[in-house]
C-alpha positions in Angstrom: -311.0 66.5 28.3 -309.6 67.4 31.6 -311.5 69.9 33.5 -309.5 72.9 34.8 -309.5 73.9 38.7 -312.0 76.7 38.2 -314.2 74.3 36.7 -313.7 71.7 39.4 -314.2 74.3 42.2 -317.5 75.5 40.5 -318.6 71.7 40.4 -318.0 71.7 44.2 -319.8 74.9 44.6 -322.7 73.5 42.8 -322.7 70.5 45.1 -322.7 72.7 48.1 -325.5 74.6 46.9 -327.4 71.3 46.4 -326.4 69.8 49.9 -328.7 69.5 52.8 -328.4 71.7 55.6 -330.5 72.0 59.0 -332.5 75.0 59.6 -335.2 76.2 62.2 -338.4 77.5 61.2 -339.1 81.1 62.3 -342.7 80.8 61.8 -345.5 78.5 60.3 -345.6 78.2 56.4 -347.8 76.1 54.4 -346.3 73.4 51.8 -344.7 75.2 49.0 -344.6 73.2 45.5 -342.2 74.2 43.0 -341.3 72.5 39.7 -341.0 68.8 40.9 -339.8 69.9 44.5 -342.0 70.0 47.6 -340.9 72.1 50.5 -342.5 72.3 53.9 -345.1 72.7 55.7 -343.1 74.3 58.5 -343.9 74.7 62.0 -342.5 77.5 64.0 -339.5 76.3 66.2 -339.0 73.0 64.6 -335.8 72.0 62.8 -335.7 70.7 59.0 -333.4 69.5 56.4 -333.4 71.4 53.1 -331.3 72.2 50.3 -328.9 75.1 51.0 -330.2 77.0 48.0 -333.6 76.4 49.2 -332.6 77.5 52.8 -331.3 80.7 51.4 -334.4 81.7 49.7 -336.4 80.7 52.8 -334.2 82.7 55.1 -334.5 85.8 52.8 -338.2 85.7 53.4 -337.9 85.2 57.1 -339.3 81.7 57.0 -336.3 80.0 58.6 -333.0 80.6 60.0 -329.8 78.5 59.7 -328.6 76.6 62.7 -325.4 78.1 63.9 -323.3 75.3 63.1 -324.1 75.5 59.4 -322.6 79.2 59.3 -319.3 80.7 59.8 -318.7 83.9 61.8 -315.7 85.9 63.4 -315.4 83.9 66.4 -315.3 80.4 64.5 -312.9 82.0 61.9 -310.5 83.2 64.6 -310.4 79.8 66.3 -309.8 78.1 63.1 -306.9 80.5 62.2 -305.4 79.8 65.7 -305.6 76.1 65.3 -303.9 76.3 61.8 -301.3 78.6 63.4 -300.2 76.0 66.2 -300.1 73.0 63.9 -296.5 71.9 63.2 -295.1 72.5 59.6 -296.1 69.4 57.9 -299.8 69.1 59.6 -303.0 70.5 58.7 -305.8 71.1 61.2 -309.3 69.7 60.1 -311.8 72.3 58.7 -315.4 72.3 58.9 -317.4 70.4 56.1 -317.5 72.7 53.2 -315.3 75.5 54.7 -314.4 77.2 51.4 -318.0 77.6 50.1 -319.3 78.9 53.5 -316.3 81.3 53.9 -317.1 82.8 50.5 -320.8 83.1 51.6 -319.7 84.7 55.0 -317.6 87.4 53.2 -320.2 88.1 50.6 -323.0 88.6 53.3 -320.6 90.8 55.2 -319.6 92.7 51.9 -323.4 93.5 51.2 -323.9 94.5 54.9 -321.2 96.8 54.7 -322.8 98.5 51.7 -325.9 99.3 53.9 -324.0 99.8 57.3 -320.3 101.2 56.9 -319.5 100.2 60.2 -319.4 96.5 59.0 -316.2 97.5 56.9 -314.0 96.8 60.0 -315.7 93.5 60.6 -315.3 92.6 56.8 -311.7 93.5 56.7 -311.0 91.5 59.9 -312.7 88.4 58.4 -310.9 88.8 55.1 -307.3 89.0 56.9 -308.1 85.9 58.9 -309.6 84.0 55.8 -306.3 85.0 53.9 -304.1 83.9 56.9 -305.8 80.5 57.0 -305.4 80.2 53.1 -301.8 81.1 53.1 -300.9 78.9 56.2 -302.6 76.0 54.4 -301.2 76.7 51.2 -297.6 76.7 52.2 -298.1 73.3 54.1 -299.6 71.9 50.8 -296.8 73.0 48.8 -294.5 71.5 51.3 -296.4 68.1 51.3 -296.8 68.0 47.6 -292.9 68.4 47.3 -292.4 65.4 49.4 -292.7 61.8 48.2 -296.1 60.5 47.7 -298.3 61.0 50.9 -300.3 58.6 52.7 -304.2 59.2 53.0 -303.4 59.9 56.8 -301.3 62.7 55.9 -303.9 64.0 53.4 -307.2 63.4 55.3 -307.6 67.0 56.5 -307.3 68.4 52.9 -310.8 69.9 51.7 -311.7 68.9 48.2 -310.7 72.2 46.9 -307.1 71.8 48.6 -307.0 68.2 47.5 -307.4 69.5 43.7 -304.5 71.9 44.2 -302.2 69.1 46.1 -302.7 66.8 43.0 -301.8 69.6 40.6 -298.9 70.6 42.5 -297.7 67.1 43.1 -297.9 66.1 39.5 -296.1 69.3 38.3 -293.3 68.9 40.9 -292.8 65.4 40.0 -292.7 66.2 36.1 -290.4 68.9 36.9 -287.9 66.8 39.0 -288.0 64.0 36.4 -287.2 66.5 33.4 -284.3 68.1 35.5 -282.8 64.6 36.1 -283.3 63.4 32.6 -279.9 63.0 30.8 -280.0 61.6 27.2 -276.7 62.8 26.1 -273.6 60.8 25.5 -270.7 61.5 27.6 -270.8 65.2 28.4 -273.8 67.9 29.0 -274.5 69.6 25.9 -274.9 73.5 25.8 
């Protein structure tokens, strides 16, 4: 059975949640034992590598903070949008590792902050606009690339895992469509 795109994206999100990220300890914390998992101990100011989902829980309790390169913010999003805009038609810029999961986390965090602080609404709307613009710019390029003959890995190297799923589906669909349109099985004249 072939997984659909939604299931595959959920699987990529699961992999992201279980990927290692770098955090900095905000305070000392003794070793924590969970069912089969030992975390810490943490010493204030030191850097550690933990699973993303663990880092989120520890951050919530003020034990750690994410390193800035692990997170998206408005400045990074603006730079990514600008970089994508200046690329030529068939070229995709390189996105940070785990861009789409980090983007969803960033937007969700802004949305929850907005509920507590209405002034965050403008920041959320701007981030959402930038995200949609990046998405649409890349989508147009992916459709264009998928419409062309098979691409080399060099052309496809800047696709994220999520985008590669989309590219493969579109490429397959377009090729089946072209084949079907050019297929002629009648004798002599086209049939009505």
